[in-house]
C-alpha positions as protocol buffer text, in pm:
chain_id: "A"
residue {
  index: 1
  type: MET
  ca { x: 17734 y: 13769 z: 6950 }
}
residue {
  index: 2
  type: LYS
  ca { x: 17768 y: 13871 z: 7292 }
}
residue {
  index: 3
  type: ARG
  ca { x: 17583 y: 13654 z: 7521 }
}
residue {
  index: 4
  type: ARG
  ca { x: 17381 y: 13760 z: 7841 }
}
residue {
  index: 5
  type: ILE
  ca { x: 17464 y: 13661 z: 8180 }
}
residue {
  index: 6
  type: LYS
  ca { x: 17159 y: 13541 z: 8400 }
}
residue {
  index: 7
  type: MET
  ca { x: 17131 y: 13697 z: 8736 }
}
residue {
  index: 8
  type: PHE
  ca { x: 16885 y: 13447 z: 8858 }
}
residue {
  index: 9
  type: ASP
  ca { x: 16812 y: 13069 z: 8837 }
}
residue {
  index: 10
  type: SER
  ca { x: 16484 y: 12998 z: 8729 }
}
residue {
  index: 11
  type: GLY
  ca { x: 16395 y: 12749 z: 8948 }
}
residue {
  index: 12
  type: CYS
  ca { x: 16456 y: 12896 z: 9248 }
}
residue {
  index: 13
  type: SER
  ca { x: 16169 y: 12973 z: 9471 }
}
residue {
  index: 14
  type: ALA
  ca { x: 16090 y: 13383 z: 9489 }
}
residue {
  index: 15
  type: GLU
  ca { x: 16224 y: 13352 z: 9848 }
}
residue {
  index: 16
  type: ILE
  ca { x: 16558 y: 13268 z: 9729 }
}
residue {
  index: 17
  type: THR
  ca { x: 16552 y: 13451 z: 9407 }
}
residue {
  index: 18
  type: PHE
  ca { x: 16510 y: 13766 z: 9678 }
}
residue {
  index: 19
  type: LEU
  ca { x: 16790 y: 13650 z: 9854 }
}
residue {
  index: 20
  type: GLU
  ca { x: 17027 y: 13659 z: 9563 }
}
residue {
  index: 21
  type: PHE
  ca { x: 16890 y: 13987 z: 9415 }
}
residue {
  index: 22
  type: LEU
  ca { x: 17037 y: 14121 z: 9791 }
}
residue {
  index: 23
  type: LEU
  ca { x: 17360 y: 14009 z: 9717 }
}
residue {
  index: 24
  type: SER
  ca { x: 17366 y: 14164 z: 9352 }
}
residue {
  index: 25
  type: LYS
  ca { x: 17235 y: 14470 z: 9484 }
}
residue {
  index: 26
  type: LYS
  ca { x: 17476 y: 14477 z: 9775 }
}
residue {
  index: 27
  type: GLY
  ca { x: 17736 y: 14428 z: 9519 }
}
residue {
  index: 28
  type: LYS
  ca { x: 17664 y: 14747 z: 9321 }
}
residue {
  index: 29
  type: GLY
  ca { x: 17673 y: 14941 z: 9660 }
}
residue {
  index: 30
  type: LEU
  ca { x: 17320 y: 15007 z: 9744 }
}
residue {
  index: 31
  type: SER
  ca { x: 17356 y: 15090 z: 10129 }
}
residue {
  index: 32
  type: ASP
  ca { x: 17281 y: 14886 z: 10400 }
}
residue {
  index: 33
  type: LYS
  ca { x: 16965 y: 15105 z: 10476 }
}
residue {
  index: 34
  type: THR
  ca { x: 16831 y: 15080 z: 10130 }
}
residue {
  index: 35
  type: LEU
  ca { x: 16909 y: 14645 z: 10162 }
}
residue {
  index: 36
  type: LEU
  ca { x: 16705 y: 14690 z: 10494 }
}
residue {
  index: 37
  type: THR
  ca { x: 16427 y: 14849 z: 10384 }
}
residue {
  index: 38
  type: TYR
  ca { x: 16400 y: 14592 z: 10065 }
}
residue {
  index: 39
  type: ARG
  ca { x: 16402 y: 14279 z: 10340 }
}
residue {
  index: 40
  type: SER
  ca { x: 16148 y: 14493 z: 10529 }
}
residue {
  index: 41
  type: HIS
  ca { x: 15903 y: 14537 z: 10198 }
}
residue {
  index: 42
  type: PHE
  ca { x: 15925 y: 14172 z: 10112 }
}
residue {
  index: 43
  type: ALA
  ca { x: 15870 y: 14033 z: 10461 }
}
residue {
  index: 44
  type: ALA
  ca { x: 15543 y: 14233 z: 10456 }
}
residue {
  index: 45
  type: VAL
  ca { x: 15476 y: 14114 z: 10069 }
}
residue {
  index: 46
  type: ARG
  ca { x: 15587 y: 13770 z: 10177 }
}
residue {
  index: 47
  type: LYS
  ca { x: 15234 y: 13744 z: 10392 }
}
residue {
  index: 48
  type: CYS
  ca { x: 15037 y: 13792 z: 10125 }
}
residue {
  index: 49
  type: LEU
  ca { x: 15223 y: 13595 z: 9831 }
}
residue {
  index: 50
  type: ASP
  ca { x: 15380 y: 13260 z: 9816 }
}
residue {
  index: 51
  type: THR
  ca { x: 15707 y: 13321 z: 9752 }
}
residue {
  index: 52
  type: GLN
  ca { x: 15819 y: 12938 z: 9750 }
}
residue {
  index: 53
  type: LYS
  ca { x: 15668 y: 12928 z: 9413 }
}
residue {
  index: 54
  type: PRO
  ca { x: 15968 y: 12957 z: 9158 }
}
residue {
  index: 55
  type: VAL
  ca { x: 15984 y: 13335 z: 9066 }
}
residue {
  index: 56
  type: LEU
  ca { x: 15876 y: 13303 z: 8707 }
}
residue {
  index: 57
  type: GLN
  ca { x: 15596 y: 13116 z: 8754 }
}
residue {
  index: 58
  type: LEU
  ca { x: 15449 y: 13392 z: 8932 }
}
residue {
  index: 59
  type: LYS
  ca { x: 15187 y: 13537 z: 8692 }
}
residue {
  index: 60
  type: LYS
  ca { x: 15061 y: 13924 z: 8716 }
}
residue {
  index: 61
  type: ASN
  ca { x: 14723 y: 13798 z: 8847 }
}
residue {
  index: 62
  type: GLU
  ca { x: 14849 y: 13686 z: 9125 }
}
residue {
  index: 63
  type: LEU
  ca { x: 15074 y: 14018 z: 9190 }
}
residue {
  index: 64
  type: ASP
  ca { x: 14773 y: 14194 z: 9143 }
}
residue {
  index: 65
  type: ARG
  ca { x: 14601 y: 13974 z: 9450 }
}
residue {
  index: 66
  type: MET
  ca { x: 14875 y: 14050 z: 9633 }
}
residue {
  index: 67
  type: ILE
  ca { x: 14866 y: 14388 z: 9595 }
}
residue {
  index: 68
  type: GLY
  ca { x: 14527 y: 14381 z: 9697 }
}
residue {
  index: 69
  type: LYS
  ca { x: 14591 y: 14221 z: 9992 }
}
residue {
  index: 70
  type: ILE
  ca { x: 14849 y: 14456 z: 10065 }
}
residue {
  index: 71
  type: ARG
  ca { x: 14558 y: 14728 z: 10058 }
}
residue {
  index: 72
  type: ASP
  ca { x: 14286 y: 14537 z: 10263 }
}
residue {
  index: 73
  type: GLN
  ca { x: 14520 y: 14574 z: 10552 }
}
residue {
  index: 74
  type: ALA
  ca { x: 14445 y: 14959 z: 10535 }
}
residue {
  index: 75
  type: LEU
  ca { x: 14831 y: 15082 z: 10521 }
}
residue {
  index: 76
  type: ALA
  ca { x: 14906 y: 15409 z: 10384 }
}
residue {
  index: 77
  type: PRO
  ca { x: 14921 y: 15438 z: 10075 }
}
residue {
  index: 78
  type: ASN
  ca { x: 15280 y: 15523 z: 10036 }
}
residue {
  index: 79
  type: THR
  ca { x: 15361 y: 15191 z: 10231 }
}
residue {
  index: 80
  type: ILE
  ca { x: 15147 y: 15022 z: 9979 }
}
residue {
  index: 81
  type: ARG
  ca { x: 15327 y: 15211 z: 9714 }
}
residue {
  index: 82
  type: SER
  ca { x: 15679 y: 15145 z: 9850 }
}
residue {
  index: 83
  type: TYR
  ca { x: 15611 y: 14803 z: 9873 }
}
residue {
  index: 84
  type: THR
  ca { x: 15464 y: 14768 z: 9520 }
}
residue {
  index: 85
  type: ARG
  ca { x: 15817 y: 14966 z: 9372 }
}
residue {
  index: 86
  type: THR
  ca { x: 16032 y: 14717 z: 9548 }
}
residue {
  index: 87
  type: LEU
  ca { x: 15863 y: 14417 z: 9411 }
}
residue {
  index: 88
  type: ASN
  ca { x: 15861 y: 14594 z: 9071 }
}
residue {
  index: 89
  type: TYR
  ca { x: 16277 y: 14666 z: 9099 }
}
residue {
  index: 90
  type: PHE
  ca { x: 16273 y: 14268 z: 9201 }
}
residue {
  index: 91
  type: VAL
  ca { x: 16102 y: 14150 z: 8932 }
}
residue {
  index: 92
  type: SER
  ca { x: 16241 y: 14365 z: 8650 }
}
């Protein structure tokens, strides 16, 4: 039976886990521009979400509320989709 390698420690905050995510993606060859975009999107998400909370303790309703808060900022629909897409890459 093969064992799966856990990518991230479930006890770490979303912020720390995101930094680990970036390192992982850099190791997989993502461009510096893509990594910079991910950082920028996460900075926007951080304003609307408690990123000190362990990532596995984040609930769907918290993520939905965060998306609602981002929409309340009157950002362009493409910007909101980009932020949401980055968050989906991160939590999947």
